[in-house]
N, C-alpha and C positions, 0 to 999 in steps of 0.2 A: 019569856025567852031567857035562857041561860047563856051566859057568855062562855066562850071556850077558855079553858084553863090548861096551860101547858107548864110542865115543871122540868127542871134540869139542874145540873151542877157539874162540878169538876170531877176528875177521876178519883181523887181520894175522899171526897165527901165533905171536905172542910167548907166548901162554898155550895150553896143551893139557892135556887131562884124560882119564882112563879111568874108567869106571864098570863095576864087576864085580858081577853079580847084577841082580835085578829091582828097579827103583824102586817106591816106594809108589804114586804116581799122578802124573798129568799134569793140570795145571790152568791156568786163566786167572784172573788177579786184576784186577779193575776198580777197585780203590781208587785214590784220587788219588795216594798215595805211589808206588804201582807205575807209574801212568801217567807220572809225572815221571821216575822212575828209568829207564824204558825209552824215554822220549820218544815214547810211542805211546798208543793208545786203551786198551790193556790189556797185561798182562805174562803171557806164557806161561811157566810154570815146571814143572820136573820135581822132585818131592819124592823125594830119593834113598832115603828109608826106611832099610832095613837093608843096602842095597847098599854096596859098598866104593868110595869115591871116592879117586882118586890124581891129584894135579896132576903131570903128567909133563914139563911145560916151563913155565918162567917162574913168576912170583909175582904174585898178585893185589894190587892196590891196593884199599883199603877206604874206604867212607863210612858213617858211623854215621847212618842215616836216621831213627832214633827211639831211644828208650831201650831198645828190645828188638830192633831189627833192624840188622844189619851187612850192607852190600851190597858185593860184590866186583866189580871190573871191570878190564879191561886198561887200564893207564895209557898205553899207546902208541896204541891205536886207539879206546878208549872203549867197547868192547863190554861190555854188562852180562853178568856171568857167574854171580853167586851171590846168594842170599838166605839169610842165616844168622841163626837165632833159637834160642831155648831149646828149641823142639820139633824142631829139625833143620835140615838144609841142603837147599835147592832150587837147581837149576841152570837157567839160561835155556834154554828148549826150542830156540830157534833156534841156539844154539851147539853142539848135537849135530851130528855129521856126517850123521846120518840123522834129522832131526826128524820126518819123516813116520811113523816107526815108533812114535812116542809121542803119539798123539792125545789131546787133553784129555778128561777124564771128569767134571770138576766146575768150576764157576765160583765164585770167592770175591769178596768186596767189591762185591757187586752194587748196593749203595747208591750207588756211584760210577760205575756203568755208564752210558755215554753212549747216549742213546736210539737213535741211528742204527746202532749196532753190530749189532743184530739184523737189519738190512736190507742189510748189506754184500754179501751174495750176490746181491742184486737189481741191483747196479750193472753198467753195461756192462763187458765184459772186453776187454782188448787185450794182445797180446803185446808184449814190449819192442821188437822190430823193427818193429812197426806204426807207431811214431813216427819212423821214419828220415827221412821227408820234412821233418818239423819239427825234428828233432834229428839233423842229419847226422853229428855226431861219433860216433854209434852205429856207423857203418859200419866203423870201424877201432878200436873200443874194445878195450883189453887189460886184463884183470883182474889186479890185484896182490894179490887176496885169497888167503889160504891155501887150498889145496884141502881137500876134505872127506875127508881121511884123514891119518894120521900121516906125518910126514916126518922124516928123520934131522936135517936142519938146515933153517933158514929164516931169512931169505929165500935163494933160490938166488943164485948169483954174479951173474947178469944183472940182478937187481933191487936189488942193493946200491948 
């Protein structure tokens, strides 16, 4: 029997990780501290539980957000990466190469939940290129974001 291996990293590729085994769960936290840490309406996090976490490239920078929580992030691009507390480590869901494979199963910190979050699915939807007429720069946009898979080195020569 082979264990599940998931990989991920920050937006710029300076930080990469590997998670071997199954995480405990995937959640969304609505508390104000998580909102600020992610710069978002909520924080999607994967509790690694008993899975084995290995940082395979780079070293996290940390911010002590409370007397109990240490938050890791990439110092180069700012991607939030970890939530570290006495009860374990959680990794930001969006930093996984395949975040869709880890859908949330619970919501925490609902006392801080913004009322409109439950209605986001009702908003009109548009694809990125639907805005090309008002944002013409999209026509030739080139992503410098690290790809969603491990690479030997990063960035490639043409991006340095």
